[in-house]
N, C-alpha and C positions, 0 to 999 in steps of 0.2 A: 313761139317767136324764137328765132335763132339770132344771136348778136355776135358779130365777128369784129374784134378789134384788130384792124388790118393796116399793114404797110404795103402799098402796091409795089414798092421797089424790092420787096423781099420775096424770093422764090418760094420759101416755105409758106409764107402767108398766102401767096397766090395759089399754091398747091392745095392748101386747106380749103380755100374758097371754092376751088374747082371740085374737090372731093365732095363737099357739102352739096353743091348744086347738082352734081351729076350722079352721085352714088348714094348719099346718106339721106337726103331730104326727100324721101319718097312720098311723104304726105303733103308736099308743097307748102310747108310752113312759111310764114313771112320771114324774110332774112333782112336784117339791118346790118349794114356794113359801116363801121365807124373808123374813119382814117384818124387814128389817135394822134398822129403827128400834127394834123390840122385842128383837131378837137381834143386837146389834152384833158385827161381825167384829173379831177380834184383828188386831194389826198383822201377825202372821205369816200369817194367813188372807188379809188384804188383799194382801200381797206375792205369795202364790201365785195369787190371782185376777188380779192385775196381770200376772203372767207369762203366764197364759192369754190375756189381752187383747192382750198384745204391744204395749203403748203406754207412753208416759211416764206415771208416776204422776199427774202434773198433769192428764192427760186424765180421770182418775177423779174429779176434784174439781168440785164445783158452785161456780163462782166468783160466782154470783149470790146466794148465801146471805150474810146479814149477818155471820155468824160468820167467814166467809172474810176479810172486811175487818177485823173485830175482832181476829183473830189475826195479821193481817199476812201471810197466806199467799201474797200476790202477790210476796213477797220472793224473788228468784231465787237467793239464797244458801242457802235452806233445802234440807236434804238430803232424799232420798227417805224415810229413816227418820223424819224430823220430819213429813213429810207423811202417812205411814201412821199415825203416832201421833195426828195431828190428826183424821184420819178415824175412828180407833178411839174417840177421846174424844167426837167430835161426828159421829155417823153421818149426820146430815142433809147433810153435805158430800159424801157419795158420790153419784156419778151414778146415775141409775136409769132404767129397770131394767138390771140386768146379767144376762145369760142365759148359762148354761154348758151345753155339750153335747159329749160326746166329747173332753174335754180342751181344748176351745177355748171362748172366751167373746167376747161382743160387748156393747157398750153399746146398748141398744134405744132410742136417740134419733136418728132417729125409729124407731117400732116396727118398721118394715119392715127395719131392720138385722138382725133376728134370722133372716131368711131365709138369710143366709150360713151359718148353722149347719146348715141342712137341704139344702144343695146337694150 
């Protein structure tokens, strides 16, 4: 199963979806596309996703969104729990796309990053 946390308005997210369906998914695995702006992830789900990414939670944040500055998320004293809560309440803050396969995940920026899940 391949899961893509997707924003259809994002060209990088659309590019990753296209790469998966045309180039990488040669075994025709089932693909689940989750439009996370319509179906926001809970803080618990974000934490599990972050564990698969294996990166600091801050790497999951889009620091170019205005809400990032509005909430003061650049404050280095914020805990991971506070950052997960911010993403839960404001899903636009989550990097996109995030692709999960076989218990591993990557941020598909650039879309070619998803290739690591198929090596």
